[in-house]
C-alpha positions in Angstrom: -324.6 -58.1 74.7 -322.2 -55.4 73.5 -319.2 -54.9 75.7 -319.3 -51.1 75.9 -315.8 -50.8 77.5 -314.3 -52.9 74.7 -316.2 -50.9 72.1 -314.9 -47.7 73.6 -311.3 -49.0 73.6 -311.7 -50.0 70.0 -312.9 -46.5 69.1 -310.0 -44.9 70.9 -307.2 -47.0 69.2 -308.7 -46.3 65.8 -308.0 -42.6 66.2 -305.0 -41.0 64.5 -301.9 -41.1 66.8 -302.0 -37.4 67.5 -305.7 -37.7 68.6 -305.2 -40.8 70.8 -305.4 -39.9 74.5 -302.8 -42.1 76.3 -304.3 -41.6 79.7 -307.8 -42.4 78.5 -306.5 -45.6 76.9 -304.8 -46.6 80.1 -308.0 -46.0 82.1 -310.0 -48.0 79.5 -307.6 -50.9 80.1 -308.3 -50.5 83.9 -312.0 -50.9 83.1 -311.2 -54.6 82.5 -310.9 -54.8 86.3 -313.1 -52.0 87.4 -316.2 -52.1 85.2 -317.7 -49.0 86.8 -314.5 -46.9 86.6 -315.3 -43.3 85.9 -312.7 -42.5 83.2 -313.5 -38.8 83.0 -313.0 -38.4 86.8 -309.5 -39.6 86.6 -308.7 -37.6 83.5 -309.9 -34.6 85.6 -307.6 -35.6 88.4 -304.6 -35.5 86.0 -305.8 -32.0 84.9 -305.9 -30.8 88.5 -302.5 -32.3 89.3 -301.0 -30.5 86.4 -302.6 -27.2 87.6 -301.1 -27.8 91.1 -297.7 -28.4 89.6 -298.0 -25.3 87.5 -299.1 -23.2 90.4 -295.8 -23.9 92.1 -293.7 -23.1 89.1 -290.8 -20.8 89.8 -288.0 -19.5 87.7 -290.0 -18.6 84.6 -292.0 -20.7 82.2 -289.1 -22.2 80.2 -289.2 -26.0 79.7 -286.2 -26.8 82.0 -288.0 -25.0 84.9 -291.2 -26.8 84.2 -289.3 -30.1 84.2 -287.7 -29.4 87.6 -291.1 -28.4 89.0 -292.6 -31.7 87.7 -290.0 -33.7 89.5 -290.5 -31.8 92.8 -294.3 -32.1 92.5 -294.5 -35.7 91.5 -291.8 -37.3 93.6 -291.3 -35.0 96.6 -294.7 -33.4 97.2 -296.9 -36.3 96.0 -294.5 -39.1 96.8 -294.9 -41.2 93.7 -292.5 -44.2 93.7 -291.9 -47.6 92.1 -293.5 -50.6 93.8 -290.5 -52.9 94.1 -292.0 -54.9 97.0 -295.1 -56.0 95.1 -294.0 -55.5 91.5 -296.4 -58.1 90.0 -299.5 -56.8 91.9 -302.0 -56.1 89.0 -303.0 -52.9 90.6 -299.6 -51.5 89.5 -300.8 -51.8 85.9 -304.1 -49.9 86.4 -303.7 -46.2 86.1 -306.5 -45.4 88.5 -304.8 -47.5 91.2 -301.5 -45.9 90.4 -303.0 -42.4 90.9 -304.8 -43.5 94.1 -301.9 -45.4 95.7 -299.0 -43.3 94.2 -297.1 -46.4 93.3 -296.8 -48.6 90.2 -294.5 -50.2 87.7 -292.2 -48.4 85.3 -294.7 -48.1 82.4 -297.6 -46.8 84.4 -295.5 -44.3 86.3 -294.1 -43.2 83.0 -297.6 -42.7 81.7 -298.4 -40.4 84.7 -295.1 -38.5 84.0 -295.8 -38.1 80.3 -299.4 -37.0 80.8 -298.5 -34.4 83.5 -295.6 -33.3 81.3 -297.9 -32.9 78.3 -300.3 -30.8 80.3 -297.3 -28.6 81.3 -296.3 -28.1 77.7 -293.3 -30.5 77.9 -292.1 -32.8 75.1 -291.8 -36.2 76.8 -291.7 -39.5 75.0 -291.7 -43.1 76.1 -288.6 -45.2 75.9 -289.3 -49.0 75.9 -286.0 -50.5 77.1 -286.0 -54.3 77.4 -287.6 -55.1 80.8 -287.9 -51.5 81.9 -289.8 -48.5 80.6 -288.7 -44.9 81.1 -289.1 -41.5 79.4 -287.1 -39.0 77.5 -287.4 -35.2 77.7 -286.2 -33.4 74.6 -285.2 -29.8 75.1 -283.8 -27.3 72.6 -280.2 -28.3 73.2 -280.3 -31.4 75.5 -281.9 -34.7 75.9 -282.5 -36.4 79.3 -283.4 -40.0 80.0 -285.6 -40.1 83.1 -286.7 -43.1 85.2 -290.0 -42.4 86.9 -289.9 -45.8 88.7 -286.8 -44.7 90.5 -288.2 -41.3 91.6 -287.2 -39.5 88.4 -283.5 -40.5 88.3 -281.7 -39.1 85.3 -279.6 -41.8 83.7 -277.0 -41.9 80.9 -276.8 -44.7 78.3 -274.3 -46.7 80.4 -276.5 -46.4 83.5 -279.5 -47.6 81.5 -277.5 -50.6 80.2 -276.6 -51.5 83.8 -280.2 -51.1 84.9 -281.5 -53.3 82.2 -278.8 -56.0 82.9 -280.0 -56.1 86.5 -283.6 -56.3 85.5 -283.0 -59.0 82.9 -280.4 -60.8 85.1 -277.9 -61.1 82.3 -275.4 -59.0 80.4 -277.0 -56.9 77.7 -275.8 -54.4 75.2 -278.1 -51.6 74.3 -277.9 -50.0 70.9 -279.4 -46.8 69.4 -282.5 -48.8 68.5 -283.3 -49.4 72.1 -283.5 -45.7 72.8 -286.0 -44.8 70.1 -289.2 -43.4 71.4 -292.3 -45.5 71.2 -295.8 -44.5 70.2 -299.0 -44.5 72.3 -300.3 -47.7 70.7 -297.1 -49.4 71.6 -297.3 -48.2 75.2 -300.9 -49.5 75.5 -299.9 -52.8 74.0 -297.0 -53.1 76.5 -299.4 -52.4 79.4 -301.7 -55.1 78.1 -299.0 -57.6 77.6 -297.9 -57.0 81.2 -301.4 -57.8 82.4 -301.7 -60.8 80.1 -298.7 -62.3 81.7 -300.1 -61.8 85.2 -303.5 -63.3 84.4 -302.0 -66.2 82.5 -299.7 -67.0 85.5 -302.7 -66.8 87.8 -304.9 -68.8 85.4 -307.5 -66.0 85.5 -308.8 -66.9 82.1 -311.8 -64.5 82.0 -309.5 -61.5 82.7 -306.9 -62.8 80.3 -309.6 -62.9 77.6 -310.5 -59.3 78.1 -306.8 -58.3 77.7 -306.2 -60.4 74.6 -309.4 -59.0 73.0 -307.9 -55.5 73.4 -304.5 -56.6 72.1 -306.3 -57.7 68.9 -308.0 -54.4 68.6 -304.5 -52.8 68.6 -303.1 -55.4 66.2 -305.8 -57.4 64.4 -303.3 -59.4 62.5 -301.4 -60.6 65.6 -301.7 -64.4 65.1 -300.1 -65.2 68.4 -302.9 -63.4 70.1 -305.5 -65.3 68.0 -303.8 -68.5 69.1 -303.8 -67.4 72.7 -307.4 -66.4 72.6 -308.2 -69.9 71.3 -306.3 -71.4 74.3 -308.2 -69.1 76.7 -311.5 -70.1 75.2 -310.5 -73.7 75.6 -309.8 -73.1 79.3 -313.1 -71.4 79.7 -315.0 -74.2 78.0 -316.2 -72.0 75.1 -315.4 -74.7 72.6 -316.8 -73.2 69.4 -314.8 -70.0 69.8 -311.7 -72.1 70.7 -312.0 -74.1 67.5 -312.5 -70.9 65.4 -309.3 -69.3 66.8 -307.1 -72.4 66.8 -308.1 -73.3 63.2 -307.5 -69.7 62.1 -304.0 -69.8 63.6 -303.1 -73.1 61.9 -304.5 -72.0 58.5 -302.3 -68.9 58.6 -299.2 -70.6 60.1 -299.3 -74.4 59.3 -295.5 -74.7 59.7 -295.2 -72.6 62.9 -292.8 -74.0 65.5 -295.7 -74.5 67.9 -298.1 -75.9 65.2 -298.1 -79.4 66.6 -298.8 -78.2 70.1 -301.7 -76.1 68.7 -303.0 -79.1 66.8 -303.0 -81.1 70.0 -305.1 -78.3 71.7 -307.4 -78.4 68.7 -307.9 -82.1 68.9 -308.7 -81.9 72.6 -311.2 -79.1 72.0 -312.9 -81.0 69.2 -313.2 -84.1 71.4 -314.8 -82.0 74.2 -317.2 -80.4 71.7 -318.1 -83.8 70.2 -318.8 -85.2 73.7 -321.6 -82.6 74.1 -323.5 -83.8 71.1 
């Protein structure tokens, strides 16, 4: 049986970067949890939200005015905020839930901000700091770093460094490379990695498999994901698929630091497979 949601995600990520719809990609990720999710309905909601924001625009149509209006609309009128209390709730990673509940984690709130900004004609890019995602608005003469998780706080580089140090719970020095904008595929991959971590920690192997399959559509040569898919298959008892992935990993990386651990997994899987015959 063809997984239509997986197939649609694959079609989306094969598009050229300029044609890749970030919100659509995020909603297709949410379909791993909500199989009957109506993607177009939520895309329409973003369109309507942007129209509501535009209707309240005062002070001309220049970008700075639109940016101020976006802040007022999103954080004051709509009440979007970061979910500090239940940070690892998987609903924070699903864009439909974020739009419904008006709360999420840094990356999903940043996606909402970016997508509304795009609809308002603003140039807003994602900034993938270690442990924290935020956005950058680029005007004609200025550049602002904006934290949608903290109700649109505008931070300078030192404040970003202090924030990351708190999140990572260790001193950290940010360089120019940390403030480079990231592309849509990187954003989708980071969303998927967040969910992968949650499902692994909860041992929700079926859900973890759906996430890893999408990570491999984004990066087919990611051997670590091939290995992890093999481990997931072993947990699910799909032994033939587990052998295929674990062998593929070891063929490509026979001297990997974790090669012996993977060989142990492979021996266990082969024993389980042999016991069935």
